[in-house]
C-alpha positions in Angstrom: -96.9 -7.6 48.1 -93.3 -8.0 49.2 -94.0 -11.7 50.0 -95.4 -12.3 46.5 -92.3 -10.7 45.0 -90.0 -12.7 47.2 -91.8 -16.0 46.2 -91.6 -15.0 42.5 -87.9 -14.4 42.8 -87.4 -17.8 44.5 -89.3 -19.5 41.7 -87.3 -17.7 39.1 -84.0 -18.6 40.8 -85.1 -22.3 41.1 -86.1 -22.4 37.4 -82.7 -20.8 36.4 -80.9 -23.3 38.6 -82.7 -26.3 37.0 -81.9 -24.9 33.5 -78.3 -24.6 34.4 -78.1 -28.2 35.7 -79.9 -29.5 32.6 -77.3 -27.7 30.4 -74.4 -29.0 32.5 -75.8 -32.6 32.2 -76.2 -32.2 28.5 -72.6 -31.0 28.1 -71.3 -33.7 30.4 -73.2 -36.3 28.3 -71.6 -35.1 25.0 -68.1 -34.9 26.6 -68.3 -38.3 28.2 -69.9 -40.1 25.3 -66.6 -40.9 23.5 -65.2 -42.2 26.7 -68.3 -44.4 27.2 -68.0 -45.8 23.6 -64.3 -46.5 24.2 -64.9 -48.2 27.5 -67.8 -50.3 26.4 -66.2 -51.5 23.3 -62.9 -52.3 25.0 -64.6 -55.1 26.9 -66.4 -56.6 23.9 -65.4 -59.4 21.6 -64.6 -58.1 18.2 -67.6 -59.8 16.7 -70.0 -57.7 18.7 -68.3 -54.5 17.4 -68.2 -55.3 13.8 -71.7 -57.0 13.7 -73.6 -55.0 16.3 -74.2 -51.6 17.9 -71.2 -49.8 19.3 -73.3 -48.0 21.8 -74.8 -51.2 23.3 -73.5 -52.8 26.4 -71.5 -56.0 25.9 -73.4 -59.3 25.7 -70.1 -61.1 26.6 -67.7 -59.2 28.9 -64.0 -59.9 28.3 -60.7 -58.3 29.3 -58.8 -60.0 26.5 -58.5 -56.8 24.5 -56.9 -55.1 27.5 -54.4 -58.0 27.8 -53.6 -57.8 24.1 -53.1 -54.1 24.2 -50.9 -54.2 27.3 -48.7 -57.2 26.5 -49.4 -59.1 23.4 -50.4 -56.7 20.6 -48.4 -56.5 17.4 -46.4 -53.3 17.4 -44.1 -52.6 14.5 -41.8 -55.5 13.8 -41.7 -56.9 17.3 -44.5 -58.9 19.0 -45.1 -56.9 22.2 -47.7 -54.6 23.7 -47.8 -51.2 25.2 -46.2 -52.2 28.5 -42.6 -51.4 27.7 -43.5 -48.1 26.1 -45.6 -47.2 29.1 -42.5 -47.4 31.2 -40.6 -45.5 28.6 -43.1 -42.6 29.1 -42.7 -42.8 32.8 -38.9 -42.7 32.6 -39.3 -39.7 30.3 -42.0 -37.8 32.0 -40.9 -38.0 35.7 -37.4 -36.4 35.2 -38.6 -34.0 32.6 -41.4 -32.6 34.8 -39.1 -32.5 37.9 -36.2 -30.7 36.1 -38.4 -28.2 34.2 -40.4 -27.4 37.3 -37.2 -26.8 39.5 -35.6 -24.7 36.7 -38.8 -22.7 36.3 -38.9 -22.1 40.1 -35.3 -21.0 40.1 -35.8 -18.7 37.1 -38.9 -17.2 38.7 -37.0 -16.6 41.9 -34.1 -14.9 40.2 -36.3 -12.7 37.9 -38.4 -11.4 40.8 -36.2 -11.3 43.9 -32.7 -10.8 42.4 -33.3 -8.2 39.7 -30.5 -7.3 37.3 -30.0 -5.2 34.2 -31.8 -6.9 31.3 -33.9 -9.2 33.3 -37.1 -8.0 31.6 -35.6 -8.6 28.2 -34.5 -12.1 29.3 -37.9 -12.9 30.6 -39.5 -11.7 27.4 -37.2 -14.0 25.4 -38.1 -17.0 27.6 -41.8 -16.1 27.2 -41.4 -15.9 23.5 -40.2 -19.6 23.6 -43.8 -20.5 24.7 -45.1 -19.5 21.3 -42.6 -21.3 19.1 -44.3 -24.1 17.1 -42.9 -27.6 17.7 -42.2 -28.1 14.0 -39.7 -25.2 13.9 -37.3 -26.7 16.4 -37.2 -30.3 15.0 -34.1 -29.9 12.8 -32.0 -27.7 15.3 -33.0 -30.0 18.1 -32.0 -33.1 16.1 -28.6 -31.5 15.5 -28.1 -30.8 19.2 -29.1 -34.3 20.2 -26.7 -35.7 17.7 -23.8 -33.5 19.0 -24.5 -34.6 22.6 -24.9 -38.3 21.6 -28.5 -38.4 22.9 -30.3 -39.1 19.6 -32.8 -42.0 19.9 -32.6 -42.1 23.7 -35.0 -41.4 26.6 -32.7 -38.8 28.0 -32.7 -37.1 24.7 -36.5 -36.8 24.9 -36.1 -35.5 28.5 -33.8 -32.8 27.3 -36.2 -31.8 24.5 -39.1 -31.5 26.9 -37.1 -29.7 29.6 -35.9 -27.1 27.1 -39.4 -26.6 25.6 -41.1 -26.5 29.0 -38.8 -24.0 30.7 -40.6 -21.0 29.2 -44.0 -22.1 30.6 -42.7 -23.0 34.1 -40.7 -19.8 34.3 -43.8 -17.8 33.4 -45.9 -19.5 36.1 -43.3 -19.1 38.9 -42.3 -15.6 37.9 -45.9 -14.4 38.2 -46.4 -16.3 41.5 -43.2 -15.0 43.1 -44.0 -11.4 42.0 -46.8 -11.4 44.6 -44.5 -12.9 47.3 -43.4 -10.4 50.0 -39.9 -9.2 49.1 -39.5 -8.1 52.7 -39.1 -11.8 53.7 -36.2 -12.2 51.3 -34.6 -9.0 52.5 -35.0 -10.1 56.2 -33.4 -13.5 55.4 -30.5 -11.7 53.7 -30.0 -9.6 56.8 -29.9 -12.8 58.9 -27.1 -14.1 56.7 -29.1 -16.5 54.4 -27.6 -17.0 51.0 -29.1 -17.3 47.5 -29.9 -21.0 47.7 -30.8 -21.0 51.4 -33.5 -18.4 50.7 -34.7 -20.5 47.7 -34.9 -23.8 49.5 -36.1 -22.7 52.9 -38.4 -19.7 52.1 -39.5 -19.6 48.4 -39.9 -23.3 47.5 -41.8 -24.4 50.6 -44.4 -21.7 49.9 -44.8 -22.6 46.3 -47.2 -25.6 46.6 -50.0 -24.2 44.5 -47.9 -23.1 41.6 -45.8 -26.3 41.7 -49.1 -28.3 41.2 -49.9 -26.1 38.2 -46.5 -26.6 36.7 -46.5 -30.4 37.3 -50.0 -30.8 35.8 -49.2 -28.7 32.8 -45.9 -30.3 32.1 -47.1 -33.9 32.8 -50.0 -33.5 30.4 -48.0 -31.9 27.6 -45.1 -34.4 27.8 -47.2 -37.5 28.3 -49.5 -36.6 25.3 -46.7 -35.5 23.0 -46.4 -37.4 19.8 -44.3 -35.3 17.5 -41.1 -35.2 19.6 -41.4 -38.9 20.4 -41.9 -39.9 16.8 -39.0 -37.6 15.7 -36.3 -38.2 18.2 -36.9 -41.7 19.7 -35.8 -45.0 18.3 -37.9 -48.2 18.7 -36.6 -49.0 22.1 -37.2 -45.6 23.6 -40.5 -44.7 22.0 -43.1 -43.2 24.4 -46.7 -44.5 24.9 -48.3 -42.2 22.3 -46.0 -43.4 19.5 -46.5 -47.0 20.5 -50.3 -46.5 20.4 -50.1 -45.1 16.9 -48.0 -48.1 15.8 -50.5 -50.4 17.5 -53.4 -49.0 15.4 -51.4 -48.8 12.2 -49.8 -52.3 12.4 -53.2 -54.1 12.4 -53.6 -56.0 9.1 -56.8 -57.4 7.7 -59.5 -57.1 10.3 -59.0 -54.1 12.6 -59.1 -55.1 16.3 -61.1 -52.1 17.4 -61.6 -53.4 20.9 -57.8 -53.7 21.3 -57.4 -50.2 20.0 -59.9 -48.8 22.4 -58.3 -50.5 25.3 -54.9 -49.1 24.3 -56.2 -45.6 23.9 -57.7 -45.8 27.5 -54.4 -47.1 28.8 -52.6 -44.2 27.2 -55.0 -41.7 28.7 -55.3 -43.1 32.2 -52.2 -41.4 33.7 -53.2 -37.8 32.7 -56.8 -38.6 33.8 -55.6 -39.8 37.2 -53.4 -36.7 37.6 -56.4 -34.4 37.0 -58.7 -36.4 39.3 -56.1 -36.3 42.1 -54.8 -32.7 41.7 -57.1 -31.0 39.2 -58.9 -29.0 41.9 -55.6 -27.3 42.7 -54.9 -26.3 39.1 -57.2 -23.2 38.9 -56.4 -22.3 42.5 -52.7 -22.2 41.7 -53.2 -20.2 38.5 -55.3 -17.6 40.5 -52.6 -17.5 43.2 -50.2 -16.1 40.6 -52.6 -13.7 38.9 -52.4 -10.9 41.3 -49.2 -9.4 40.0 -47.2 -10.2 36.9 
């Protein structure tokens, strides 16, 4: 009797596992279908798109749409492609992610290991900044950039994203450092270590998981941002997302959908690569900072 019950349980478990895999495959199919359509049509001649099935594989494979999207597409009033704007995004994202992550780590360190009167109120105000809509800060930020002489520059966009990202990075590091043994900090103080020595030699080297979380979060948000780039950049400092919009909008007459698809994939590749390389550490880092907070 026990053997029959065990066999029945094994069959039920196997059937449930098969059902779960089928559901996962179905969800994966629907999520990946747009990427498949973009990829397939980005290597087709335009005639196959306008006069054929967008779901079908190309009859003639070509990388010409990719070349046009990267270096020869018409963007705005200047004959250029996405290449210079890709480097604009790199020059904007790298310093913004680095600065906002380091400031968030420093804030989290101060708010957990160097407590002072009003620190909870200060953290609450910084946390409130995470919920402020982008649109509300456009006019004040434009005024600030004008005063500092950073309007229409890449460094102006860096400043905008650093300011807007500090609330998130502070939240991540503060929760992570709250679970860090305070005794280590006290022991380092007894041994004569100062504020920055403790930060550089003890706190920061042990912050790998939460640094990955902060970098992925900030990189994704900054790279995919359109509103700040469209509002505060001029033509020479526009990021990739704004250039991609200009690429699509500047087409006159027949829309070059294959070029548009190729440009969209080029714009999405960096964030996709970041998640492929470091995505498995994202949830692990979030969980590492969820014990106390």
